N, C-alpha and C positions, 0 to 999 in steps of 0.2 A: 296137304295141309302142311301148312307151314308153323313151326311153333317159333314164336318170337321170344327171344331171350331178353328180359328187361336188364336193361344197363345199368351198373350201378358206378356211380362217381364216388371215389374214394372220398372219405370225410377228411381226411388228414389234408389233403390239397386246398379245400375250402378253407379249414380252420387255421393252416398256414399262412394263407393270404390275409385272412381277417388278422392276425396277429401281427403280421409284418405292417400292414395298413395303421393298426392301432400305433405300434411301436414308432412309426414314421411320423403320426399326427403327435404323439406325445412329445418327441424330439422338437418338432416345429414349434408347439405350444412353448417348449421350455428355452428354445433359443429366442424366440419373440418376448417371453418375460426378461430374459435376461438384457435384451436389447433395449426394452423399454425401461428398464431401471437404472441401465447404464446411460441412457440419455438424459432420463430425469437427474441422476446425480451430476451429471457435465453441466446442465441447464442449472441447477443451484451453484453450482462453483462457479459458473461464469457470472451469476448474478452478483454474488458475493464479491468477485475480482472486479467487474464494472462499479459496485458500490465503493470498494476500497480505492479503486483509482479516482473516482470521482470526488471522494474526500479529501486524498492526496492531493489533487490538483487545485482544489478550492482553496486547502491550506498554503500551498505553493504561492498561489496568485495573492493570497493576505501576505505572505512572507515578502514577496516583491513590492507590494505596495509599503510594507514598511521600509525597505532598501529605499525606496524612492524618496520616502520623507528623512530617511537619513541622509540621503545624497543631499536633500535641501539643509538640514540640519549642518552638515559638514561644509556645504558651500558656504554659508552664512557666517559661520565661527572662520572660515577661511580668509573671508573679505573684512572681518572685522578685528581679526586677532594681529598683533604684532610680533608675539613670540610664542614658543611651544606652550609655555605654560597656559597662556590666556588662551590658546587654541583649545588645549585640553580641559580646561575650565569651562569655556563656553559649550562643547560639546557634551560634558556631564550635565551642565545645568540644563540643557534642552531635552538630553535623553532620561530624567528624571520624570519630564511631563510625560513619556511615552511607554508602551509596554515592553520597549527595550530596556536591557540592563548592562550597565557599563562595569568592567571589571578591569582595575590597573593592575597590571602585572610587573610593575617596578620601573620600567623603561617605557612601556608601550601601554596603550589603552585597547582592550577587546571588547566588544560589544556582542552580548549574547541577545538572541531573538528566539523566543518559542511561542511556536502557534499549534494550537490543538488540533489535531485531524480526526479524532473519535474520542470515546471514553477512556481508552486504554494507551492511545498513541498522540504523540506530538512531533512536529517537525521544527528541529532544531538548528539555528544557523548560528555560526560563530564568524565575528569579523575582525579583524586587525587593522585597526585605525593607523594609519602610513603617519611617519613623523611630518611635521610641518615643512621642514627643507626638503624632503623627499617629494612633496606634493607641488612644492614651489620649481623644484626641478623639472617635472613631469607637466608644469603648466596646468595645474589641476584636473587631470584627464581621468585620474582615481584618487579616491579620499580612503580607500579601504581595499584589502584583498579579502577573499572571503576564504577563512581556514575550514569550515566543514559545512556540509548541506546534509543533514541527515534523519532518519526516521528515529524517534527513541521511545522506549514504552515508559509509560507513566503510571501504570498500575504493576505490581508484582505479578508473576503467574504462578498460579497455585494448581499442581496437577491433582487431578481426581482419578486415583488408581483403585478406588472400592469399586466391589463387584457385589451386585446384588444376587445371590445365589438361591435364597429361599423367598417367596413371598408370601 
């Protein structure tokens, strides 16, 4: 008669494999959650960047349209003016009817254009109107040169350093 011995499997082996599998599954879930939150953050940042670029290019197009109307104003003043005083006077008269602002710096005339981008930024363009004799020397190729084309803040920035510790 053969006496069969009962085979015993050690419990530690089964428990170790189970714990290892639970640990691996938890690691995979954690990495998946981190990947999802990172992708969500990147998508939000991309949407904000697209919105900002769209707003900027719309303002830039509007500024280009204003420059085109300024070109017409300068061309008309150039055709009618006999001297530099009359040239600047005609330009100033026409610019008063537009959203552009003229700034007399003493010897030259500067033109400022400000186009809103959003509620806190604007596109600021500053033009230096060339003197009449310089325009005549170049055969009216250009009536101005662009001094600056930049985005400026229209609202002051207020930091929020407060922390709510107790609710």
